[in-house]
Structure formats: structure tokens, C-alpha cells
C-alpha positions as semicolon CSV with decimal commas, in nm:
position;residue;x (nm);y (nm);z (nm)
1;M;-0,135;20,928;7,824
2;N;0,066;20,965;8,154
3;P;-0,124;21,143;8,439
4;I;-0,100;21,526;8,467
5;V;0,061;21,685;8,788
6;Y;0,071;22,049;8,837
7;S;0,371;22,225;9,012
8;K;0,244;22,509;9,273
9;H;0,385;22,757;9,057
10;A;0,212;22,619;8,765
11;Q;-0,134;22,617;8,975
12;D;-0,057;23,011;9,058
13;Q;0,028;23,096;8,723
14;M;-0,319;22,947;8,586
15;L;-0,493;23,142;8,872
16;N;-0,284;23,481;8,792
17;R;-0,377;23,425;8,391
18;E;-0,701;23,290;8,438
19;V;-0,627;22,946;8,255
20;S;-0,816;22,623;8,372
21;E;-0,696;22,253;8,433
22;Y;-0,946;22,155;8,129
23;E;-0,760;22,389;7,880
24;V;-0,411;22,311;7,999
25;E;-0,509;21,915;7,974
26;I;-0,656;21,972;7,607
27;T;-0,361;22,169;7,515
28;I;-0,125;21,924;7,588
29;Q;-0,357;21,658;7,428
30;E;-0,428;21,811;7,113
31;G;-0,179;22,118;7,090
32;E;0,104;22,155;6,872
33;M;0,431;22,063;7,060
34;I;0,751;22,266;7,054
35;P;1,093;22,226;7,243
36;A;1,133;22,424;7,562
37;K;1,456;22,531;7,728
38;K;1,607;22,270;7,973
39;G;1,491;21,995;7,766
40;R;1,133;22,030;7,847
41;L;0,840;22,055;7,622
42;A;0,591;22,336;7,567
43;F;0,234;22,276;7,400
44;R;0,023;22,546;7,271
45;K;-0,347;22,583;7,146
46;N;-0,572;22,863;7,085
47;F;-0,892;22,865;7,234
48;H;-1,219;23,119;7,124
49;F;-1,229;23,356;7,381
50;E;-1,453;23,631;7,272
51;S;-1,440;23,780;7,629
52;E;-1,263;24,062;7,816
53;W;-0,946;24,005;8,016
54;K;-0,786;24,263;8,209
55;G;-1,032;24,539;8,068
56;K;-0,994;24,457;7,727
57;Y;-1,168;24,261;7,465
58;Y;-0,982;23,957;7,303
59;E;-1,108;23,709;7,070
60;V;-0,818;23,468;7,144
61;K;-0,650;23,289;7,409
62;Q;-0,362;23,088;7,364
63;V;-0,281;22,843;7,647
64;M;0,089;22,731;7,661
65;P;0,195;22,500;7,946
66;I;0,571;22,393;7,971
67;V;0,590;22,054;8,109
68;V;0,858;21,778;8,195
69;E;0,806;21,412;8,167
70;E;0,958;21,205;8,477
71;N;0,836;20,887;8,656
72;E;0,570;20,841;8,423
73;Q;0,379;21,133;8,494
74;I;0,365;21,504;8,268
75;I;0,463;21,768;8,554
76;V;0,349;22,100;8,457
77;I;0,607;22,359;8,530
78;T;0,451;22,667;8,454
79;V;0,190;22,786;8,211
80;Y;0,169;23,099;7,990
81;A;-0,161;23,242;7,835
82;F;-0,150;23,474;7,567
83;Y;-0,462;23,712;7,461
84;F;-0,492;23,860;7,118
85;G;-0,705;23,957;6,841
86;G;-0,958;24,244;6,842
87;S;-0,812;24,395;7,126
88;H;-1,028;24,746;7,218
89;E;-1,109;24,876;7,562
90;N;-1,483;24,900;7,643
């Protein structure tokens, strides 16, 4: 697999959405690949979360990096995270 490089925007979004580089890399390696806008690719993978995020409990975190392949590198443009399952306030 080509090396993975993170844009500054992707790094900022990972921090804001509490997504690790490990989760992004596993998602790219093992997740479902789907087409994205502007000829980019998206990958998505669900992770067991079973924790709180922003004051609510969620069972699952779905990680979805948007990437482009250039110069034999996988460039992560942005990263989304979706939290779901078992949402209730503690």
C-alpha cells in the first residue's frame, strides 16, 4: 500500500472529531471503499466505541476518510466521524 499523508485540514478534523491515525489507516486498509465527489475516494468502517462523545453515550463510531491518490501517495483530504447506537444522556 502507498504511504498515507495527512493534509492540515484532515489533521484538524481528526482532532475535532476524535479520530486517531490508527483508525484512519485501518479504515483505508480494511473499510468499504465508495466513490466521493471530485474523483476522490471515501472509505468507511465501524468501530466499537461504547463510550461518551460530547456528553452522550454511543456504541459505534464510524470513521470515513476522504482521500485522493497522487504521486504514489494516499493523501487524506478530510476525515468524518459519525457516532450512533444507544445514544442517551448520562
